[in-house]
C-alpha positions in Angstrom: -50.4 -6.9 143.9 -50.9 -4.2 146.4 -49.1 -1.4 144.6 -50.0 -0.1 141.2 -46.6 0.1 139.9 -46.8 1.2 136.2 -49.3 4.0 137.6 -46.8 5.1 140.2 -43.8 4.9 137.8 -45.6 7.2 135.3 -46.3 9.6 138.5 -42.7 9.1 139.8 -41.3 10.0 136.4 -43.5 13.2 136.2 -41.7 14.2 139.8 -38.1 12.9 139.4 -37.5 14.1 135.8 -39.0 17.8 136.1 -36.9 20.7 137.5 -37.0 21.0 141.2 -34.2 21.7 144.1 -32.5 18.4 143.8 -32.5 18.3 140.0 -31.3 21.9 140.0 -28.4 21.1 142.5 -27.5 18.3 140.0 -27.3 20.4 137.2 -25.3 23.0 138.9 -22.8 20.6 140.5 -22.2 18.7 137.0 -21.7 22.3 135.6 -19.1 23.4 138.3 -17.2 20.0 138.5 -18.0 17.5 135.6 -20.0 14.7 135.2 -17.6 12.2 136.9 -16.5 14.4 139.8 -20.1 14.8 140.5 -21.2 11.0 140.7 -20.8 10.6 144.3 -22.9 13.5 145.0 -25.5 11.9 142.4 -25.2 8.7 144.2 -26.1 10.3 147.6 -28.9 12.3 146.2 -30.5 9.1 144.8 -30.0 7.0 148.0 -31.0 10.0 150.2 -34.5 9.5 149.3 -34.6 6.1 150.6 -33.8 7.5 154.2 -37.3 9.1 154.0 -39.3 6.3 152.1 -38.7 3.6 154.6 -39.7 5.4 157.9 -42.8 6.8 156.0 -43.6 3.4 154.7 -43.4 1.9 158.2 -45.6 4.7 159.9 -43.5 7.8 160.7 -46.1 10.0 159.2 -48.7 9.0 161.9 -46.1 10.4 164.4 -45.7 13.6 162.5 -49.5 14.1 162.1 -49.1 14.6 165.7 -46.2 16.9 165.9 -46.9 19.1 163.0 -44.4 21.5 163.9 -41.4 19.2 162.7 -42.8 19.7 159.2 -43.1 23.6 159.5 -39.5 23.5 160.8 -38.4 21.0 157.9 -39.8 23.6 155.4 -37.9 26.5 156.6 -34.6 24.6 157.2 -34.9 23.1 153.7 -35.5 26.8 152.2 -32.3 28.0 153.9 -30.4 25.1 153.3 -31.2 25.0 149.5 -30.7 28.7 149.1 -27.3 28.7 151.0 -26.3 26.1 148.1 -27.6 28.4 145.6 -25.4 31.5 147.0 -22.4 29.3 146.7 -23.4 28.1 143.0 -23.7 31.9 142.3 -20.0 32.6 143.0 -18.7 29.7 141.4 -16.6 29.9 138.2 -16.1 26.8 135.9 -12.3 28.0 134.9 -10.6 24.5 134.5 -7.5 26.1 134.4 -7.6 26.9 138.1 -7.6 24.7 141.3 -11.2 24.2 142.4 -12.5 23.2 145.9 -13.4 19.7 146.6 -17.0 18.7 144.9 -19.7 18.0 147.1 -19.6 14.2 147.9 -21.9 11.3 148.5 -22.8 12.5 152.4 -23.7 16.2 150.8 -26.1 14.3 148.4 -27.7 12.1 151.1 -29.1 15.0 153.1 -30.8 16.6 149.6 -34.1 14.9 149.8 -34.6 14.8 153.4 -34.5 18.3 153.3 -36.9 18.7 150.9 -40.6 18.9 151.7 -41.8 18.4 148.4 -40.0 14.9 148.4 -41.6 13.9 151.7 -45.2 14.9 150.0 -44.2 13.0 146.9 -43.6 9.9 148.6 -46.8 10.1 150.7 -48.7 10.8 147.8 -47.3 7.3 146.1 -48.5 5.6 149.5 -51.8 7.1 149.7 -52.6 7.0 145.9 -50.8 4.0 144.5 -51.1 1.5 147.2 -54.2 -0.7 148.1 -55.2 -0.5 151.8 -54.4 -3.4 153.8 -51.0 -4.2 151.6 -48.4 -5.1 154.1 -45.8 -2.3 154.9 -42.7 -4.1 153.6 -44.6 -5.0 150.3 -45.6 -1.3 149.9 -42.5 0.4 150.9 -40.0 -2.0 149.0 -42.0 -1.1 145.7 -42.3 2.4 146.0 -38.4 2.5 146.9 -37.3 0.4 144.0 -39.6 2.4 141.6 -37.9 5.7 142.9 -34.5 4.5 142.9 -34.9 3.1 139.4 -36.1 6.5 138.1 -33.5 8.4 140.2 -30.7 6.2 139.0 -31.8 7.1 135.2 -32.9 10.6 135.4 -30.6 12.4 137.9 -27.4 11.3 135.8 -28.7 13.1 132.8 -29.5 16.2 134.7 -25.8 16.2 136.1 -24.4 15.5 132.6 -26.6 18.2 131.1 -24.9 20.7 133.5 -21.5 19.1 132.5 -22.1 19.9 128.8 -23.4 23.3 129.6 -20.1 24.3 131.3 -18.1 23.2 128.3 -19.6 25.6 126.1 -19.3 28.7 128.4 -16.2 28.0 130.9 -13.7 30.9 130.9 -16.1 32.9 128.7 -18.1 36.1 129.6 -21.3 34.0 129.6 -20.0 32.0 132.7 -20.9 34.4 135.2 -24.4 34.8 134.0 -24.6 31.2 133.8 -23.8 30.4 137.6 -26.2 33.2 138.5 -29.1 31.6 136.5 -28.4 28.2 137.9 -28.7 29.9 141.4 -31.7 31.7 140.6 -33.5 28.7 139.2 -32.5 26.7 142.2 -34.1 29.5 144.5 -37.1 29.9 142.2 -37.7 26.1 142.2 -37.4 25.9 146.2 -40.0 28.9 146.4 -42.2 27.1 144.0 -42.1 23.6 145.8 -42.7 25.3 148.9 -45.5 27.8 148.3 -46.8 26.5 145.0 -46.5 23.0 144.3 -43.5 22.1 142.2 -41.8 18.8 142.0 -39.0 17.0 143.9 
């Protein structure tokens, strides 16, 4: 086999399961809207990574290497987008007795990973470190895609459910405001760490 699947699964779990912009967005969405209402967003986030896995696997990185400005622009677009989401989270309240806006849906989730530079870097690392040179592009890309989707299908709902459980204990209390500001701050901090220090997708 041209892909070190077991090793890649361990690497992928360390990235997908740890705090980062996507998981902070899932945590906050679960806290605000509840686990069930957040599921379309969760599905979008999980499938959104597929939008970058397949182009990378079939050679988009070769084109990107000739146009590094694309990635510089992507980094700042990502930071602006995630920080805007964090600002919205900071001003949300969890009071279930009041009408709330529509939760972010499937399409909103789709763009989270394409705008996350670390997701790109993680996927490139997967191809360069866990795929044997000469492996057919379809075989390598399919294995990377299947592994990451499986990890996301397990770990992303856990983060979302965690947000839902946290919200159940603080909705309508004085701690609610501080929870939302904390989630927003963690989101921004994770973005900054990802962009400038390493971090996880």
